[in-house]
SEVEX-331544 format. One record per residue (C-alpha): z negated, x negated, y; residue in one letter; chain. Coordinates in steps of 0.2 Angstrom, whole numbers. Last residue first. Layout:
N
<fivo><z>Z</z><x>X</x><y>Y</y><rest>A</rest><kette>A</kette></fivo>
...
END
This chain:
47
<fivo><z>-309</z><x>256</x><y>-293</y><rest>X</rest><kette>A</kette></fivo>
<fivo><z>-300</z><x>252</x><y>-310</y><rest>X</rest><kette>A</kette></fivo>
<fivo><z>-289</z><x>237</x><y>-307</y><rest>X</rest><kette>A</kette></fivo>
<fivo><z>-276</z><x>235</x><y>-321</y><rest>X</rest><kette>A</kette></fivo>
<fivo><z>-271</z><x>217</x><y>-327</y><rest>X</rest><kette>A</kette></fivo>
<fivo><z>-278</z><x>220</x><y>-344</y><rest>X</rest><kette>A</kette></fivo>
<fivo><z>-291</z><x>207</x><y>-343</y><rest>X</rest><kette>A</kette></fivo>
<fivo><z>-298</z><x>190</x><y>-348</y><rest>X</rest><kette>A</kette></fivo>
<fivo><z>-306</z><x>179</x><y>-336</y><rest>X</rest><kette>A</kette></fivo>
<fivo><z>-300</z><x>162</x><y>-333</y><rest>X</rest><kette>A</kette></fivo>
<fivo><z>-305</z><x>162</x><y>-315</y><rest>X</rest><kette>A</kette></fivo>
<fivo><z>-318</z><x>175</x><y>-311</y><rest>X</rest><kette>A</kette></fivo>
<fivo><z>-310</z><x>190</x><y>-301</y><rest>X</rest><kette>A</kette></fivo>
<fivo><z>-313</z><x>193</x><y>-283</y><rest>X</rest><kette>A</kette></fivo>
<fivo><z>-302</z><x>181</x><y>-273</y><rest>X</rest><kette>A</kette></fivo>
<fivo><z>-286</z><x>180</x><y>-283</y><rest>X</rest><kette>A</kette></fivo>
<fivo><z>-287</z><x>196</x><y>-292</y><rest>X</rest><kette>A</kette></fivo>
<fivo><z>-290</z><x>205</x><y>-275</y><rest>X</rest><kette>A</kette></fivo>
<fivo><z>-275</z><x>196</x><y>-269</y><rest>X</rest><kette>A</kette></fivo>
<fivo><z>-263</z><x>200</x><y>-283</y><rest>X</rest><kette>A</kette></fivo>
<fivo><z>-269</z><x>218</x><y>-281</y><rest>X</rest><kette>A</kette></fivo>
<fivo><z>-266</z><x>219</x><y>-263</y><rest>X</rest><kette>A</kette></fivo>
<fivo><z>-249</z><x>212</x><y>-265</y><rest>X</rest><kette>A</kette></fivo>
<fivo><z>-244</z><x>224</x><y>-278</y><rest>X</rest><kette>A</kette></fivo>
<fivo><z>-250</z><x>239</x><y>-268</y><rest>X</rest><kette>A</kette></fivo>
<fivo><z>-241</z><x>232</x><y>-252</y><rest>X</rest><kette>A</kette></fivo>
<fivo><z>-225</z><x>230</x><y>-262</y><rest>X</rest><kette>A</kette></fivo>
<fivo><z>-226</z><x>248</x><y>-268</y><rest>X</rest><kette>A</kette></fivo>
<fivo><z>-230</z><x>253</x><y>-250</y><rest>X</rest><kette>A</kette></fivo>
<fivo><z>-248</z><x>257</x><y>-245</y><rest>X</rest><kette>A</kette></fivo>
<fivo><z>-254</z><x>273</x><y>-236</y><rest>X</rest><kette>A</kette></fivo>
<fivo><z>-271</z><x>272</x><y>-227</y><rest>X</rest><kette>A</kette></fivo>
<fivo><z>-287</z><x>283</x><y>-226</y><rest>X</rest><kette>A</kette></fivo>
<fivo><z>-298</z><x>281</x><y>-212</y><rest>X</rest><kette>A</kette></fivo>
<fivo><z>-317</z><x>278</x><y>-213</y><rest>X</rest><kette>A</kette></fivo>
<fivo><z>-327</z><x>284</x><y>-198</y><rest>X</rest><kette>A</kette></fivo>
<fivo><z>-343</z><x>288</x><y>-208</y><rest>X</rest><kette>A</kette></fivo>
<fivo><z>-345</z><x>270</x><y>-214</y><rest>X</rest><kette>A</kette></fivo>
<fivo><z>-346</z><x>264</x><y>-196</y><rest>X</rest><kette>A</kette></fivo>
<fivo><z>-359</z><x>276</x><y>-191</y><rest>X</rest><kette>A</kette></fivo>
<fivo><z>-369</z><x>271</x><y>-207</y><rest>X</rest><kette>A</kette></fivo>
<fivo><z>-367</z><x>252</x><y>-201</y><rest>X</rest><kette>A</kette></fivo>
<fivo><z>-375</z><x>255</x><y>-185</y><rest>X</rest><kette>A</kette></fivo>
<fivo><z>-365</z><x>251</x><y>-169</y><rest>X</rest><kette>A</kette></fivo>
<fivo><z>-370</z><x>238</x><y>-156</y><rest>X</rest><kette>A</kette></fivo>
<fivo><z>-353</z><x>234</x><y>-149</y><rest>X</rest><kette>A</kette></fivo>
<fivo><z>-344</z><x>220</x><y>-159</y><rest>X</rest><kette>A</kette></fivo>
END
């Protein structure tokens, strides 16, 4: 990667559009990788 400061990269963030299927898959993967196993929740992601 080129030598670019982190704030420069953060200021160049772009928006993306997800399909319904893409949204479901991203939520599934988020839960799989970032939520502790055995945790109780309401299956909603509040970001």
